[in-house]
Backbone as a printed PyTorch tensor [residue, N CA C, xyz], in Angstrom:
tensor([[[ 93.5630,  99.5110,  91.0220],
         [ 93.9850, 100.5160,  91.9630],
         [ 93.5480, 101.8750,  91.4420]],

        [[ 92.8070, 102.6380,  92.1960],
         [ 92.3570, 103.9620,  91.8150],
         [ 93.4600, 104.9560,  92.1070]],

        [[ 93.9680, 105.5940,  91.0510],
         [ 95.0820, 106.5190,  91.1970],
         [ 94.6190, 107.9520,  91.4050]],

        [[ 93.3360, 108.1770,  91.6070],
         [ 92.8320, 109.5150,  91.7740],
         [ 92.2770, 110.0840,  90.4800]],

        [[ 92.4140, 109.3680,  89.3790],
         [ 91.8740, 109.7980,  88.1000],
         [ 90.4790, 109.2100,  87.9250]],

        [[ 89.6700, 109.8790,  87.1360],
         [ 88.3490, 109.3750,  86.8180],
         [ 88.4950, 108.0840,  86.0190]],

        [[ 87.9470, 107.0140,  86.5490],
         [ 88.0030, 105.7180,  85.8700],
         [ 86.7590, 105.5990,  84.9960]],

        [[ 86.9780, 105.3960,  83.7090],
         [ 85.8830, 105.3470,  82.7460],
         [ 85.4810, 103.9190,  82.4030]],

        [[ 86.1390, 102.9640,  83.0130],
         [ 85.8900, 101.5580,  82.7130],
         [ 87.2020, 100.8440,  82.4890]],

        [[ 87.1940,  99.9130,  81.5650],
         [ 88.3970,  99.1470,  81.2140],
         [ 88.6470,  99.2730,  79.7200]],

        [[ 89.8990,  99.0820,  79.3500],
         [ 90.2550,  99.0310,  77.9380],
         [ 91.3730,  98.0300,  77.7570]],

        [[ 91.5910,  97.6090,  76.5250],
         [ 92.6570,  96.6690,  76.2020],
         [ 93.8390,  97.4810,  75.6930]],

        [[ 94.9900,  97.3070,  76.3570],
         [ 96.1970,  98.0170,  75.9790],
         [ 96.6180,  97.5940,  74.5740]],

        [[ 96.8400,  98.5700,  73.7080],
         [ 97.1960,  98.3180,  72.3170],
         [ 98.4930,  97.5280,  72.1810]],

        [[ 99.4830,  97.8220,  73.0090],
         [100.7890,  97.1670,  72.8880],
         [100.8420,  95.7900,  73.5290]],

        [[100.2480,  95.6540,  74.7120],
         [100.4130,  94.4210,  75.4800],
         [ 99.2140,  93.4790,  75.4260]],

        [[ 98.0530,  94.0140,  75.0820],
         [ 96.8400,  93.2020,  75.0900],
         [ 96.2360,  93.0300,  76.4710]],

        [[ 96.8590,  93.6430,  77.4830],
         [ 96.3530,  93.5580,  78.8520],
         [ 95.1130,  94.4370,  79.0170]],

        [[ 94.2280,  94.0300,  79.9050],
         [ 93.0850,  94.8610,  80.2630],
         [ 93.5240,  95.8060,  81.3670]],

        [[ 93.3470,  97.1030,  81.1360],
         [ 93.7800,  98.1250,  82.0900],
         [ 92.6490,  99.1220,  82.3160]],

        [[ 92.8360,  99.9900,  83.3220],
         [ 91.8390, 101.0140,  83.6080],
         [ 91.8080, 102.0430,  82.4950]],

        [[ 90.6030, 102.4400,  82.1310],
         [ 90.3770, 103.4360,  81.0920],
         [ 90.2450, 104.8010,  81.7660]],

        [[ 91.2190, 105.6820,  81.5140],
         [ 91.1880, 107.0530,  82.0210],
         [ 91.4430, 107.9910,  80.8390]],

        [[ 91.2040, 109.2710,  81.0420],
         [ 91.5060, 110.2340,  79.9870],
         [ 92.9930, 110.1780,  79.6290]],

        [[ 93.8610, 110.1220,  80.6490],
         [ 95.3030, 110.0500,  80.4060],
         [ 95.6700, 108.7840,  79.6410]],

        [[ 95.0690, 107.6620,  80.0090],
         [ 95.3740, 106.3990,  79.3280],
         [ 94.9340, 106.4470,  77.8670]],

        [[ 93.8630, 107.1360,  77.5860],
         [ 93.4250, 107.2630,  76.1890],
         [ 94.4810, 107.9930,  75.3550]],

        [[ 95.1150, 109.0140,  75.9360],
         [ 96.1990, 109.7040,  75.2320],
         [ 97.3870, 108.7650,  75.0250]],

        [[ 97.7100, 107.9490,  76.0330],
         [ 98.8200, 106.9960,  75.8880],
         [ 98.5280, 105.9780,  74.7830]],

        [[ 97.2950, 105.5190,  74.7250],
         [ 96.9140, 104.5500,  73.6960],
         [ 96.9760, 105.1840,  72.3050]],

        [[ 96.5620, 106.4440,  72.2140],
         [ 96.6550, 107.1860,  70.9480],
         [ 98.1160, 107.2570,  70.4990]],

        [[ 99.0100, 107.5240,  71.4310],
         [100.4340, 107.6120,  71.1230],
         [100.9860, 106.2440,  70.7190]],

        [[100.5890, 105.1850,  71.4120],
         [101.0480, 103.8340,  71.0630],
         [100.6220, 103.4720,  69.6420]],

        [[ 99.3950, 103.7890,  69.3010],
         [ 98.9150, 103.5080,  67.9390],
         [ 99.6930, 104.3230,  66.9030]],

        [[ 99.9710, 105.5850,  67.2050],
         [100.7530, 106.4160,  66.2990],
         [102.1260, 105.8020,  66.0560]],

        [[102.7770, 105.3630,  67.1340],
         [104.1260, 104.7940,  67.0200],
         [104.1510, 103.5600,  66.1190]],

        [[103.1560, 102.7160,  66.2320],
         [103.1240, 101.4720,  65.4500],
         [102.5330, 101.6930,  64.0590]],

        [[101.3540, 102.3110,  64.0030],
         [100.6200, 102.3850,  62.7450],
         [101.1320, 103.4570,  61.7850]],

        [[101.6570, 104.5540,  62.3150],
         [102.0960, 105.6400,  61.4260],
         [103.6020, 105.8500,  61.4440]],

        [[104.2540, 105.5040,  62.5460],
         [105.6850, 105.7600,  62.6510],
         [106.5310, 104.5310,  62.3450]],

        [[105.8980, 103.3770,  62.1750],
         [106.6090, 102.1980,  61.6970],
         [107.3740, 101.3830,  62.7250]],

        [[107.1730, 101.6390,  64.0150],
         [107.8710, 100.8510,  65.0260],
         [107.1600,  99.5180,  65.2190]],

        [[107.9360,  98.4900,  65.5050],
         [107.3700,  97.1950,  65.8500],
         [107.0200,  97.2160,  67.3300]],

        [[105.9500,  96.5690,  67.6990],
         [105.5410,  96.5450,  69.1070],
         [106.6730,  96.0570,  70.0040]],

        [[107.4630,  95.1260,  69.5130],
         [108.5550,  94.5730,  70.3120],
         [109.6490,  95.6160,  70.5940]],

        [[109.7110,  96.6780,  69.8020],
         [110.6990,  97.7460,  69.9960],
         [110.2450,  98.7960,  71.0100]],

        [[109.0130,  98.6550,  71.4760],
         [108.4290,  99.6500,  72.3790],
         [108.1860,  99.0170,  73.7450]],

        [[108.8400,  99.5540,  74.7550],
         [108.5790,  99.1230,  76.1310],
         [107.6910, 100.1840,  76.7500]],

        [[106.5690,  99.7640,  77.2960],
         [105.6420, 100.7250,  77.8970],
         [105.6450, 100.6120,  79.4170]],

        [[105.2510, 101.7070,  80.0360],
         [105.1120, 101.7870,  81.5020],
         [106.4040, 101.4190,  82.2470]],

        [[107.5130, 101.9300,  81.7660],
         [108.8020, 101.6520,  82.4040],
         [108.8720, 102.3860,  83.7360]],

        [[109.2490, 101.6790,  84.7780],
         [109.3700, 102.2680,  86.1060],
         [110.8270, 102.6220,  86.3690]],

        [[111.0960, 103.9250,  86.4020],
         [112.4390, 104.4420,  86.6010],
         [112.6330, 104.8210,  88.0640]],

        [[113.5020, 104.0920,  88.7890],
         [113.7530, 104.4720,  90.1770],
         [114.5760, 105.7630,  90.2340]],

        [[114.1470, 106.6860,  91.0690],
         [114.8700, 107.9460,  91.2610],
         [115.0380, 108.1890,  92.7500]],

        [[116.0250, 109.0220,  93.0760],
         [116.2570, 109.3330,  94.4830],
         [116.8540, 110.7210,  94.6210]],

        [[116.6890, 111.2300,  95.8250],
         [117.3180, 112.4870,  96.2310],
         [117.7870, 112.2330,  97.6570]],

        [[119.0520, 111.8990,  97.7850],
         [119.5500, 111.4980,  99.1010],
         [118.9150, 110.1870,  99.5100]],

        [[118.2660, 110.1630, 100.6780],
         [117.6240, 108.9350, 101.1650],
         [116.1990, 108.7780, 100.6490]],

        [[115.6520, 109.8180, 100.0240],
         [114.2880, 109.7590,  99.4880],
         [114.3060, 109.0140,  98.1680]],

        [[113.3720, 108.0770,  98.0240],
         [113.3040, 107.2710,  96.8140],
         [111.8790, 107.2640,  96.2750]],

        [[111.7720, 107.1420,  94.9610],
         [110.4650, 107.1040,  94.3080],
         [110.6060, 106.4410,  92.9430]],

        [[109.4900, 106.3290,  92.2610],
         [109.4420, 105.7610,  90.9190],
         [108.8120, 106.8010,  89.9920]],

        [[109.4700, 107.0460,  88.8750],
         [108.8840, 107.8750,  87.8150],
         [108.5050, 106.9280,  86.6870]],

        [[107.2790, 107.0240,  86.2240],
         [106.8580, 106.1630,  85.1180],
         [107.1740, 106.8430,  83.7990]],

        [[107.8660, 106.0920,  82.9620],
         [108.1630, 106.5270,  81.6000],
         [107.1910, 105.7830,  80.7000]],

        [[106.4730, 106.5000,  79.8930],
         [105.4180, 105.8720,  79.1040],
         [105.9500, 104.9240,  78.0360]],

        [[106.9970, 105.3630,  77.3000],
         [107.5210, 104.5090,  76.2400],
         [109.0280, 104.6600,  76.1080]],

        [[109.7060, 103.5440,  75.9520],
         [111.1230, 103.5030,  75.5810],
         [111.1840, 102.8140,  74.2300]],

        [[111.8680, 103.4420,  73.2830],
         [112.0140, 102.8580,  71.9520],
         [113.4360, 102.3170,  71.8340]],

        [[113.5440, 101.0300,  71.5390],
         [114.8350, 100.3600,  71.4340],
         [115.0700,  99.9080,  69.9950]],

        [[116.2160, 100.3140,  69.4670],
         [116.6540,  99.8610,  68.1410],
         [118.0460,  99.2870,  68.2880]],

        [[118.2840,  98.1410,  67.7050],
         [119.5990,  97.4750,  67.7680],
         [120.1100,  97.3700,  69.2070]],

        [[119.2420,  96.9620,  70.0960],
         [119.5630,  96.7350,  71.5140],
         [119.9910,  97.9900,  72.2700]],

        [[119.6590,  99.1810,  71.7670],
         [119.9600, 100.4310,  72.4570],
         [118.6770, 101.2380,  72.6120]],

        [[118.4700, 101.7870,  73.8020],
         [117.3380, 102.6880,  73.9950],
         [117.6820, 103.9810,  73.2720]],

        [[116.8930, 104.3120,  72.2770],
         [117.1820, 105.4640,  71.4230],
         [116.2320, 106.6330,  71.6600]],

        [[115.0490, 106.3480,  72.1950],
         [114.0820, 107.4170,  72.4110],
         [113.2650, 107.1400,  73.6680]],

        [[113.0960, 108.1900,  74.4610],
         [112.2820, 108.1680,  75.6760],
         [111.0750, 109.0510,  75.3970]],

        [[109.8760, 108.5430,  75.6810],
         [108.6650, 109.3330,  75.4780],
         [107.8910, 109.3800,  76.7860]],

        [[107.6000, 110.5890,  77.2310],
         [106.8660, 110.7960,  78.4880],
         [105.6150, 111.5970,  78.1900]],

        [[104.4930, 111.1010,  78.6580],
         [103.2290, 111.8160,  78.5720],
         [103.0020, 112.5350,  79.8930]],

        [[102.6550, 113.8020,  79.8190],
         [102.2560, 114.5810,  80.9860],
         [101.2450, 115.6200,  80.5260]],

        [[100.1090, 115.6880,  81.1920],
         [ 99.1350, 116.7060,  80.7870],
         [ 99.6730, 118.1070,  81.0840]],

        [[ 99.1800, 119.0720,  80.3270],
         [ 99.5440, 120.4610,  80.5980],
         [100.6780, 120.9640,  79.7300]],

        [[101.3730, 121.9590,  80.2600],
         [102.4410, 122.6630,  79.5460],
         [103.6270, 121.7480,  79.2620]],

        [[104.1280, 121.7990,  78.0480],
         [105.2780, 120.9750,  77.6810],
         [106.5910, 121.5610,  78.1750]],

        [[106.7480, 122.8750,  78.0690],
         [108.0330, 123.4970,  78.3810],
         [108.4600, 123.2220,  79.8280]],

        [[107.5100, 123.1130,  80.7330],
         [107.8580, 122.8360,  82.1260],
         [108.2800, 121.3940,  82.3370]],

        [[108.1010, 120.5550,  81.3430],
         [108.4480, 119.1340,  81.4410],
         [109.7240, 118.7680,  80.6930]],

        [[110.3410, 119.7260,  80.0240],
         [111.5610, 119.4290,  79.2640],
         [112.6610, 118.8570,  80.1610]],

        [[112.9630, 119.5380,  81.2400],
         [114.1010, 119.1320,  82.0740],
         [113.9240, 117.7350,  82.6530]],

        [[112.7520, 117.3880,  83.2000],
         [112.6040, 116.0250,  83.7320],
         [112.7200, 114.9250,  82.6730]],

        [[112.1890, 115.1460,  81.4610],
         [112.2950, 114.0900,  80.4470],
         [113.7300, 113.9760,  79.9460]],

        [[114.4540, 115.0870,  79.8980],
         [115.8760, 115.0110,  79.5530],
         [116.6510, 114.2540,  80.6270]],

        [[116.3330, 114.5140,  81.8870],
         [116.9800, 113.7740,  82.9760],
         [116.6850, 112.2810,  82.8510]],

        [[115.4420, 111.9430,  82.5450],
         [115.0730, 110.5330,  82.3780],
         [115.8510, 109.8910,  81.2410]],

        [[116.1150, 110.6600,  80.1800],
         [116.8510, 110.1100,  79.0390],
         [118.2930, 109.7650,  79.4110]],

        [[118.7390, 110.2550,  80.5590],
         [120.0980, 109.9620,  81.0400],
         [120.1110, 108.8790,  82.1090]],

        [[118.9160, 108.3840,  82.4660],
         [118.8400, 107.3960,  83.5450],
         [118.2380, 106.0540,  83.1270]],

        [[117.6020, 105.9870,  81.9760],
         [116.9450, 104.7410,  81.5680],
         [117.9290, 103.6710,  81.1170]],

        [[119.1690, 104.0830,  80.8970],
         [120.2380, 103.1600,  80.4820],
         [121.5470, 103.7340,  81.0210]],

        [[122.6300, 102.9930,  80.9620],
         [123.9110, 103.5300,  81.4390],
         [124.5140, 104.5610,  80.4780]],

        [[123.7870, 104.9070,  79.4250],
         [124.2200, 105.8810,  78.4280],
         [123.0630, 106.8540,  78.1670]],

        [[123.3510, 107.9080,  77.4480],
         [122.3500, 108.9030,  77.0800],
         [121.4450, 108.3590,  75.9780]],

        [[120.1250, 108.3280,  76.2200],
         [119.1940, 108.0500,  75.1250],
         [119.1670, 109.3080,  74.2520]],

        [[119.4350, 109.1970,  72.9630],
         [119.6270, 110.3780,  72.1250],
         [118.4170, 111.3060,  71.9740]],

        [[117.2100, 110.7460,  72.0180],
         [116.0080, 111.5490,  71.7940],
         [115.0840, 111.4340,  73.0050]],

        [[114.5740, 112.5870,  73.4400],
         [113.6000, 112.6500,  74.5340],
         [112.3720, 113.3980,  74.0190]],

        [[111.2170, 112.8150,  74.2340],
         [109.9700, 113.4170,  73.7650],
         [109.0550, 113.6400,  74.9580]],

        [[108.5150, 114.8460,  75.0350],
         [107.4810, 115.1330,  76.0280],
         [106.2170, 115.4740,  75.2460]],

        [[105.1080, 114.8810,  75.6590],
         [103.8390, 115.1300,  74.9780],
         [102.7160, 115.2540,  75.9900]],

        [[101.7390, 116.0580,  75.6510],
         [100.5190, 116.1530,  76.4590],
         [ 99.3650, 115.4560,  75.7450]],

        [[ 99.6800, 114.7120,  74.7140],
         [ 98.6810, 113.9650,  73.9630],
         [ 98.1400, 114.7070,  72.7570]],

        [[ 98.2840, 116.0050,  72.7410],
         [ 97.8390, 116.8250,  71.6210],
         [ 99.0150, 117.4810,  70.9140]],

        [[100.0600, 117.7790,  71.6580],
         [101.2420, 118.4350,  71.1430],
         [102.4500, 117.6570,  71.6590]],

        [[103.6160, 117.9340,  71.1150],
         [104.8300, 117.2550,  71.5690],
         [106.0330, 118.1270,  71.2630]],

        [[107.0460, 118.0130,  72.0950],
         [108.3560, 118.5850,  71.8210],
         [109.3460, 117.4350,  71.7680]],

        [[110.1290, 117.4000,  70.6950],
         [111.1560, 116.3870,  70.5040],
         [112.4880, 117.0570,  70.8070]],

        [[113.2250, 116.5110,  71.7930],
         [114.4490, 117.1230,  72.2870],
         [115.6660, 116.2620,  71.9820]],

        [[116.7670, 116.9190,  71.6710],
         [118.0450, 116.2450,  71.4980],
         [118.6220, 116.0140,  72.8980]],

        [[118.8480, 114.7770,  73.2530],
         [119.3390, 114.4420,  74.5860],
         [120.7270, 114.9650,  74.8830]],

        [[121.5080, 115.1950,  73.8550],
         [122.8720, 115.6700,  74.0480],
         [122.9490, 117.1900,  74.1750]],

        [[122.1830, 117.9050,  73.3540],
         [122.2570, 119.3710,  73.3500],
         [121.1320, 120.0260,  74.1430]],

        [[120.1020, 119.2660,  74.4900],
         [118.8990, 119.7490,  75.1760],
         [118.0280, 120.6380,  74.2880]],

        [[118.3630, 120.7790,  73.0390],
         [117.6240, 121.6520,  72.1330],
         [116.3740, 120.9640,  71.5980]],

        [[115.3610, 121.7790,  71.2940],
         [114.1560, 121.2730,  70.6570],
         [114.4840, 120.9910,  69.1920]],

        [[114.2990, 119.7570,  68.7790],
         [114.5370, 119.3460,  67.3890],
         [113.3160, 119.6860,  66.5440]],

        [[112.1420, 119.3980,  67.1140],
         [110.8940, 119.6560,  66.4060],
         [109.7590, 119.7370,  67.4110]],

        [[108.6530, 120.2730,  66.9540],
         [107.4560, 120.3790,  67.7900],
         [106.2580, 119.8850,  67.0080]],

        [[105.2950, 119.3710,  67.7290],
         [104.0840, 118.8450,  67.1170],
         [103.9960, 117.3450,  67.3170]],

        [[102.8000, 116.8800,  67.5680],
         [102.5660, 115.4580,  67.8280],
         [103.0450, 114.6010,  66.6610]],

        [[102.7890, 115.0540,  65.4460],
         [103.1850, 114.2870,  64.2600],
         [104.6830, 114.3490,  63.9950]],

        [[105.4180, 115.2520,  64.6840],
         [106.8610, 115.3910,  64.4430],
         [107.7060, 114.3750,  65.1980]],

        [[107.0730, 113.5350,  66.0070],
         [107.8120, 112.4720,  66.6940],
         [108.4810, 111.6190,  65.6130]],

        [[109.7910, 111.3680,  65.7430],
         [110.5080, 110.6590,  64.6710],
         [109.9320, 109.2710,  64.3830]],

        [[109.8550, 108.9530,  63.0950],
         [109.4520, 107.6020,  62.7280],
         [110.6730, 106.6810,  62.8220]],

        [[110.4540, 105.4220,  62.6070],
         [111.5240, 104.4330,  62.7810],
         [112.7210, 104.7320,  61.8680]],

        [[112.4490, 105.0770,  60.6290],
         [113.5270, 105.3640,  59.6810],
         [114.3010, 106.6130,  60.0980]],

        [[113.6050, 107.6580,  60.5120],
         [114.2750, 108.8910,  60.9500],
         [115.1380, 108.6440,  62.1830]],

        [[114.6070, 107.8850,  63.1380],
         [115.3590, 107.6020,  64.3610],
         [116.5790, 106.7380,  64.0570]],

        [[116.4040, 105.7390,  63.2130],
         [117.5220, 104.8730,  62.8300],
         [118.6450, 105.7010,  62.2100]],

        [[118.2980, 106.6090,  61.3270],
         [119.2950, 107.4710,  60.6780],
         [119.9590, 108.3910,  61.7080]],

        [[119.1750, 108.9500,  62.6100],
         [119.7000, 109.9080,  63.5910],
         [120.7070, 109.2560,  64.5420]],

        [[120.4930, 108.0020,  64.9080],
         [121.3640, 107.3550,  65.8930],
         [122.4720, 106.5070,  65.2610]],

        [[122.5380, 106.4570,  63.9420],
         [123.4850, 105.5770,  63.2470],
         [124.9330, 105.7960,  63.6720]],

        [[125.3310, 107.0310,  63.8910],
         [126.7310, 107.3170,  64.2020],
         [126.9690, 107.6860,  65.6620]],

        [[125.9960, 107.4580,  66.5080],
         [126.1350, 107.8220,  67.9220],
         [126.9360, 106.7480,  68.6630]],

        [[127.8190, 107.1810,  69.5420],
         [128.6830, 106.2780,  70.2990],
         [128.0560, 105.7470,  71.5870]],

        [[126.9500, 106.3480,  72.0600],
         [126.2900, 105.9290,  73.2950],
         [127.2880, 105.8980,  74.4600]],

        [[127.8690, 107.0490,  74.7110],
         [128.8500, 107.2030,  75.7960],
         [128.1850, 107.0020,  77.1560]],

        [[128.8910, 106.4090,  78.1100],
         [128.3030, 106.1820,  79.4350],
         [128.0650, 107.4930,  80.1910]],

        [[127.0630, 107.4510,  81.0420],
         [126.7440, 108.5680,  81.9440],
         [127.5130, 108.3190,  83.2420]],

        [[128.2060, 109.3220,  83.7400],
         [128.9590, 109.1500,  84.9890],
         [128.0020, 108.9720,  86.1610]],

        [[128.4760, 108.3210,  87.2090],
         [127.6270, 108.1150,  88.3870],
         [127.2410, 109.4430,  89.0180]],

        [[128.1300, 110.4190,  88.9900],
         [127.8240, 111.7550,  89.5370],
         [126.7100, 112.4170,  88.7280]],

        [[126.8010, 112.3370,  87.4080],
         [125.7620, 112.9170,  86.5470],
         [124.4330, 112.2150,  86.7640]],

        [[124.4580, 110.9020,  86.8750],
         [123.2290, 110.1390,  87.1200],
         [122.5860, 110.5520,  88.4440]],

        [[123.4040, 110.7510,  89.4570],
         [122.8800, 111.1870,  90.7570],
         [122.1850, 112.5460,  90.6340]],

        [[122.7960, 113.4680,  89.9190],
         [122.2180, 114.8090,  89.7440],
         [120.9180, 114.7460,  88.9240]],

        [[120.9090, 113.9380,  87.8740],
         [119.7130, 113.8090,  87.0480],
         [118.5660, 113.1880,  87.8600]],

        [[118.8870, 112.2310,  88.7070],
         [117.8830, 111.6230,  89.5680],
         [117.2900, 112.6560,  90.5240]],

        [[118.1320, 113.4960,  91.0690],
         [117.6610, 114.5640,  91.9630],
         [116.7540, 115.5470,  91.2150]],

        [[117.0950, 115.8370,  89.9760],
         [116.2650, 116.7340,  89.1730],
         [114.8740, 116.1510,  88.9800]],

        [[114.8080, 114.8860,  88.6120],
         [113.5020, 114.2430,  88.4510],
         [112.7400, 114.2700,  89.7660]],

        [[113.4250, 113.9400,  90.8420],
         [112.7560, 113.9230,  92.1430],
         [112.1700, 115.2980,  92.4580]],

        [[112.9480, 116.3510,  92.2270],
         [112.4950, 117.7020,  92.5380],
         [111.3290, 118.1350,  91.6340]],

        [[111.4170, 117.8260,  90.3370],
         [110.3850, 118.2670,  89.3820],
         [109.1230, 117.4140,  89.4380]],

        [[109.2820, 116.1030,  89.5680],
         [108.1650, 115.1850,  89.3730],
         [107.6100, 114.5420,  90.6390]],

        [[108.4110, 114.4610,  91.6920],
         [107.9960, 113.6960,  92.8590],
         [107.7130, 114.5940,  94.0540]],

        [[108.7190, 115.3030,  94.4990],
         [108.6140, 116.1180,  95.7190],
         [107.5450, 117.1840,  95.5620]],

        [[106.5310, 117.1250,  96.4130],
         [105.4810, 118.1320,  96.3950],
         [104.3940, 117.8860,  95.3650]],

        [[104.5240, 116.8510,  94.5570],
         [103.4830, 116.5830,  93.5730],
         [102.3570, 115.8030,  94.2280]],

        [[101.1980, 115.8550,  93.5880],
         [100.0790, 115.0800,  94.1140],
         [100.3290, 113.5990,  93.8600]],

        [[ 99.6560, 112.7570,  94.5410],
         [ 99.9030, 111.3080,  94.4510],
         [ 99.0000, 110.6500,  93.4160]],

        [[ 98.8960, 111.2440,  92.2470],
         [ 98.0400, 110.6800,  91.1920],
         [ 98.7590, 109.6060,  90.4480]]])
């Protein structure tokens, strides 16, 4: 399926082994997948890729793709979203996604454009660190979430977060 991006051919997905379309954006995703496994110490089984997050705003419904969910001890602990361009304009949608991928808050939300990254605390919304290499490794993430209670997100909060994603990422965006 041509998504409007320049298709450069095919490539083999690093995590799944599937043959997928080769695009500039996909090359950044593959770079990130390799970083997570080869340098950050995550096992491939701990990384879910291409997660489809249903979002809505009233009767309007859509899907936001989350590039990577990192699960440790059966809890989603980190959400990673790739988006080209400015990172600061993507903070709010990735934080909203971190509140919708599970019935609880995912503690860490990462937005990256493939060259740079901002690592955000899901609870405080604050930037923890910046830089592609600053994405937490497995040991750092394990330590960070060790004492977290993973409190549930209320249905009202989930509804509002879904509307935020819809407004930032879906409504009025191009269909790429």
